[in-house]
C-alpha positions in Angstrom: 7.5 -15.9 28.9 3.7 -16.1 28.9 3.4 -12.3 29.3 5.7 -11.7 26.4 3.6 -14.1 24.2 0.4 -12.3 25.2 1.9 -8.9 24.4 3.1 -10.2 21.1 -0.3 -11.6 20.4 -2.0 -8.3 21.2 0.2 -6.6 18.6 0.3 -9.2 15.8 -3.4 -10.3 15.7 -4.9 -6.9 15.0 -2.3 -6.4 12.3 -3.1 -9.7 10.8 -6.8 -8.9 10.8 -6.3 -5.5 9.2 -4.2 -7.0 6.5 -6.8 -9.6 5.7 -9.5 -6.9 5.7 -7.6 -4.6 3.4 -6.4 -7.3 1.0 -9.9 -7.4 -0.7 -10.1 -3.6 -1.0 -7.1 -3.2 -3.3 -9.0 -4.1 -6.5 -10.6 -1.3 -8.4 -14.4 -1.4 -8.3 -16.5 -0.1 -11.3 -17.2 3.5 -11.0 -14.2 4.3 -8.8 -11.5 6.4 -10.2 -8.7 5.8 -7.6 -7.1 2.4 -6.6 -4.0 1.2 -5.0 -2.5 -1.2 -7.6 0.6 -2.4 -5.7 2.6 -1.7 -2.5 6.2 -2.6 -2.0 8.0 -2.3 1.4 11.5 -0.8 0.8 12.4 -1.0 4.5 10.5 -0.9 7.9 9.4 2.7 7.3 9.2 3.4 3.6 6.9 2.1 0.9 6.7 2.5 -2.8 3.0 2.7 -3.9 1.6 2.3 -7.4 -1.7 4.1 -7.6 -4.1 4.1 -10.5 -6.1 7.1 -11.2 -8.4 7.6 -14.3 -6.5 4.9 -16.1 -3.1 6.3 -15.5 -0.5 5.1 -12.9 1.4 7.1 -10.3 4.4 6.1 -8.2 4.5 7.5 -4.6 7.2 7.1 -2.0 5.8 7.2 1.6 7.0 6.8 5.1 10.2 8.8 5.2 10.6 12.4 6.5 8.5 13.5 3.5 6.2 11.7 1.2 7.2 12.2 -2.5 5.6 11.9 -5.9 8.1 9.9 -8.0 6.0 10.6 -11.1 3.4 9.4 -13.6 4.3 6.3 -15.5 3.9 6.5 -19.3 0.8 4.8 -20.7 1.0 1.5 -22.8 1.2 3.5 -26.1 3.8 6.0 -25.0 7.4 5.5 -26.0 
């Protein structure tokens, strides 16, 4: 039981630390053209990413057998 807990801690603690470290990096900084706006886990392997580039937003599907560009989202003035 103690071994299983130790093994679990070895896996969970680095993931938790990495998540905390990356949480602050998601915001776009002045002068940077590319930023991850949001990330949504669809299942254990696949994620839907909303990426901002030059003021526009792009949807990406990652983690499957192939990554896919879903498409550019229309801007606020588009109809």
